C-alpha positions in Angstrom: 116.6 129.2 107.6 120.3 128.7 107.9 120.8 132.4 106.5 118.2 134.0 107.8 116.6 135.3 111.5 112.8 135.9 111.5 110.5 137.2 114.2 107.1 136.1 114.0 104.8 139.1 114.7 101.7 137.5 113.7 100.9 134.0 111.9 97.0 133.9 111.9 94.5 133.8 109.4 91.9 135.5 111.3 89.4 136.4 112.4 91.6 137.3 115.5 92.7 141.0 114.3 95.7 140.4 117.3 97.3 137.8 115.2 97.5 138.2 111.8 100.3 137.6 108.9 103.4 139.5 109.8 107.1 138.3 109.7 110.6 140.5 110.3 113.3 139.0 108.5 116.9 139.8 108.1 120.2 138.1 106.7 121.8 136.2 109.6 125.2 137.7 109.4 123.4 141.3 109.4 122.1 143.5 112.4 118.7 144.3 112.7 119.3 148.0 112.5 121.2 147.4 109.3 117.9 147.1 107.6 114.6 144.9 107.8 112.2 143.1 105.3 108.5 142.8 106.5 107.0 139.7 105.1 103.1 140.3 105.0 101.7 143.0 107.3 98.4 142.1 108.9 99.9 142.3 112.5 102.3 145.0 112.7 103.1 147.7 115.6 100.3 146.5 118.1 101.3 143.0 118.0 105.2 144.0 118.2 104.2 145.7 121.1 102.7 143.0 123.3 105.6 140.7 121.9 108.3 143.0 123.3 106.7 143.4 126.7 106.7 139.6 127.0 110.2 139.2 125.6 112.1 142.4 126.0 115.1 140.7 124.8 113.4 139.1 121.2 115.9 141.0 119.1 118.5 140.5 121.6 119.7 141.1 124.9 119.5 144.9 125.5 122.1 147.0 127.6 121.1 147.4 131.1 121.7 151.3 130.4 119.6 151.2 127.5 116.9 154.1 127.1 113.4 152.3 127.0 112.1 155.2 124.8 114.7 154.8 122.2 113.7 151.5 121.2 110.3 150.9 120.5 108.1 149.1 117.9 108.0 152.3 115.8 111.5 152.4 115.8 111.7 148.9 114.6 109.2 149.2 111.8 110.7 152.6 110.8 113.9 150.4 110.1 111.7 148.4 107.5 113.4 148.9 104.3 110.9 146.9 102.1 107.6 145.4 102.9 107.1 142.3 100.6 103.4 141.0 100.2 101.9 138.1 98.6 98.6 139.5 98.2 96.4 142.6 99.1 93.8 141.1 101.7 93.3 143.2 104.7 94.7 140.2 107.2 97.7 140.8 105.3 98.1 144.4 104.9 96.1 146.2 107.8 98.7 147.5 109.6 100.7 148.6 106.9 97.4 150.8 105.9 97.1 151.8 109.5 100.5 153.0 110.1 101.3 154.4 106.7 101.7 157.8 107.7 103.4 157.3 111.0 106.4 155.2 109.6 109.7 157.0 109.6 113.1 156.0 108.3 113.9 155.5 104.5 111.2 155.4 101.8 109.9 152.0 101.4 108.9 149.5 98.9 105.1 148.4 99.4 101.6 148.1 98.0 98.5 150.1 98.2 95.5 151.6 96.5 93.8 155.1 97.2 90.2 153.2 97.5 91.4 151.6 100.8 93.0 154.8 102.2 94.1 158.1 101.5 96.9 157.6 98.5 100.1 157.0 100.6 102.1 155.4 98.0 103.4 156.0 94.3 105.0 154.4 91.5 107.1 157.4 90.9 110.1 157.0 92.7 110.8 160.7 92.4 107.8 161.9 93.9 109.4 162.9 97.6 106.0 163.7 98.8 105.0 159.9 99.7 107.0 157.6 101.7 105.9 154.2 100.1 106.9 153.2 97.0 105.4 150.5 94.7 107.6 148.0 93.1 105.8 145.1 91.0 107.5 141.6 91.1 106.8 139.5 88.0 106.2 135.6 87.5 109.3 135.5 85.2 111.6 132.9 86.6 114.0 135.3 87.6 115.3 136.6 91.1 115.2 140.2 91.9 117.2 142.0 94.8 115.1 143.6 96.8 117.7 144.0 99.9 121.4 143.6 100.4 122.0 140.2 99.7 118.5 139.1 99.2 116.5 138.5 96.0 113.0 136.9 95.6 111.7 134.6 93.0 107.9 135.2 93.0 105.3 132.6 91.3 101.8 132.8 91.3 99.5 130.3 92.8 95.7 130.3 93.3 93.8 131.8 96.1 90.1 130.7 94.9 87.6 132.5 92.9 86.2 136.2 93.0 83.8 137.6 90.6 86.5 138.1 87.9 87.3 134.6 88.0 90.4 133.1 89.4 92.2 135.1 91.9 95.9 134.8 92.1 98.0 134.8 95.3 101.7 134.7 95.5 104.4 132.0 97.0 108.2 133.7 97.1 111.4 131.9 97.0 113.4 133.8 99.2 117.2 133.8 98.4 120.3 134.6 100.7 122.5 135.6 97.4 126.2 134.8 99.5 125.1 131.2 99.8 122.2 130.5 97.9 120.1 129.3 100.8 116.3 129.8 100.0 113.2 129.4 101.9 110.0 129.3 100.5 106.9 131.2 101.5 103.4 130.8 100.4 100.7 133.4 100.9 96.9 132.3 101.1 96.6 129.0 98.6 94.1 126.4 97.8 94.9 122.9 96.7 95.9 121.7 93.3 93.6 118.8 93.7 90.3 121.0 93.6 91.8 124.2 91.4 90.6 124.7 87.8 94.0 125.7 86.5 96.7 123.9 89.3 99.6 125.9 90.0 101.2 124.5 93.4 102.9 121.7 91.1 104.9 124.7 89.2 106.3 125.8 92.6 107.1 121.8 93.9 108.9 121.2 90.3 110.8 124.6 91.0 111.9 123.8 94.4 112.2 119.8 94.0 116.1 119.9 92.3 117.1 122.4 95.4 115.9 120.1 98.4 117.4 120.0 101.0 120.6 121.4 100.4 119.7 125.0 99.1 115.8 124.9 100.2 115.2 123.1 103.7 112.4 125.5 104.9 108.9 126.2 103.6 106.2 128.3 105.2 102.6 127.2 104.1 99.2 128.0 105.3 96.7 125.8 106.6 93.9 127.6 107.5 91.0 125.2 108.4 90.9 122.0 110.6 90.3 118.5 109.5 86.6 118.0 108.1 86.1 121.4 106.4 84.1 121.1 103.4 86.1 121.6 100.3 82.8 124.1 98.7 83.8 125.9 102.1 87.8 126.3 101.8 87.4 129.9 99.9 91.2 129.3 98.5 92.8 127.7 101.7 94.1 124.4 102.3 93.0 121.6 105.4 95.1 119.2 107.0 94.3 116.4 104.4 95.1 119.0 101.5 98.3 120.1 103.0 99.2 116.5 103.0 98.5 115.9 99.4 100.6 118.9 98.7 103.6 117.6 100.6 103.5 114.1 99.0 103.5 116.0 95.6 106.7 117.7 96.4 107.9 114.6 97.7 107.2 113.0 94.5 108.8 115.8 92.4 112.0 115.7 94.7 112.3 111.7 93.9 112.1 112.3 90.2 114.7 115.3 90.5 117.0 112.9 92.2 116.5 110.5 89.4 117.1 112.6 87.1 120.4 113.7 88.8 121.8 110.1 89.2 121.0 109.5 85.4 123.0 112.6 84.6 120.6 113.6 82.0 119.6 116.8 83.6 116.1 116.7 82.3 112.7 115.7 83.8 110.1 113.5 82.3 107.9 115.7 80.0 105.2 113.0 80.3 102.8 114.0 83.1 102.9 111.3 85.9 99.5 110.0 87.6 99.5 110.6 91.1 99.7 106.7 92.1 102.3 106.3 89.4 105.1 106.5 92.1 104.9 103.8 95.0 104.8 105.0 98.3 107.8 103.1 99.7 109.6 105.3 97.0 108.6 108.6 98.9 110.0 107.4 102.3 112.3 109.9 103.4 112.3 112.1 100.2 112.1 115.3 102.4 114.6 114.4 104.8 115.9 117.7 106.4 113.2 120.0 105.5 111.1 121.8 107.8 107.6 122.8 107.3 106.1 125.5 109.2 102.3 126.1 109.5 100.9 129.5 109.0 97.7 131.2 108.5 95.6 129.1 110.9 91.9 130.5 111.2 91.2 131.0 114.9 87.5 129.3 115.9 87.7 130.5 119.8 86.6 126.8 120.5 89.6 125.3 122.1 91.8 126.7 124.9 94.9 125.5 122.7 95.9 127.7 119.9 94.2 126.4 116.7 97.5 126.4 115.2 98.4 123.7 117.5 95.5 121.8 116.8 95.8 122.0 113.2 99.6 121.2 113.3 98.6 117.9 115.1 96.1 117.0 112.9 98.3 117.3 110.0 101.0 115.1 111.9 98.7 112.4 112.1 97.7 112.5 108.6 101.3 112.9 107.4 102.9 110.1 109.6 101.8 107.1 107.4 103.8 108.6 104.5 107.1 108.6 106.3 108.6 111.8 104.1 110.7 112.5 106.4 109.6 116.1 106.8 109.6 117.8 110.3 105.9 119.8 110.5 106.2 122.8 113.0 103.9 125.7 113.8 104.8 129.3 113.3 103.5 130.9 116.7 103.4 134.6 117.3 106.5 136.1 119.2 108.6 133.1 117.8 112.2 133.7 116.7 113.1 131.7 113.9 116.6 131.4 112.1 120.2 129.9 111.6 122.1 132.9 113.3 124.5 131.6 116.5 125.4 135.1 117.5 123.0 137.0 119.6 120.5 138.9 116.8 120.6 142.1 118.7 120.7 145.8 116.9 124.5 146.4 117.4 124.1 148.9 120.3 120.5 150.2 119.2 121.7 152.9 117.3 118.9 154.1 114.9 118.9 156.7 112.4 
């Protein structure tokens, strides 16, 4: 995340409605009042209000003579230029639905359905009556500019089954164009090991040649604790499956490194068996990579945050593989980023 600053408005996967997926993002060289990307919109105004009460300087140190009423969660979200959503389940969009008629500022790109809420968005950019405008991303292998200096590549992943068959989720490669530094952000995703049509492998193969120099940060869900039956994952990961996915990524990184060394520039087309590469060959393959666990589902059974419980389970299962990866949890209210200067609002002047 050397090129970005992020604030975690919410990182849970339910059923705790006070902590759902929601992240605020900007390029590290920009001020927050230059514009914001909202990555997911499960938690929003209410969660940010509590965060700002606990940490009034979450966006940087405020001037002592600042007017408190001029800097609120609503002024922050009114400065959002784009809502980037992985899919339309309510734990990823509920705050946007609730606040859609309230947000000020410039028109915003987003996702909606009139069946869920009164029609508050449109595909017609010339329709000035609606504040929110749909812009679809396509899984075409290309990066699309969504914000000054930020482009996104969208790849589909599986999020289980519904009445219509396989339900598609999204994975974003979010790139800082001036530096080509990227991070990967998964929405809800099921493991390839139980998927009818595995898709995560394509994500890992796209990422592998860029690790760790251009891609060094990954956000990926791990919704359930160890021991969850596979039949009850409902399109999500548990610790054993997250570790399997990271071992697959490490394998692809080693393959990409060998391809570079051979200067062939190509990867073997023949599908490799899971056990075709020795465990020793993967040692340190993900050195320099940080993986943030997100979307953990609260069970209200422990005093510790469920994300910390699941994080410990993942680290215990991951340790014998010695991949070199740093496994972290993205906690509500956390600031993540590479900016060395205060990440304030440049005087808190809002339009």
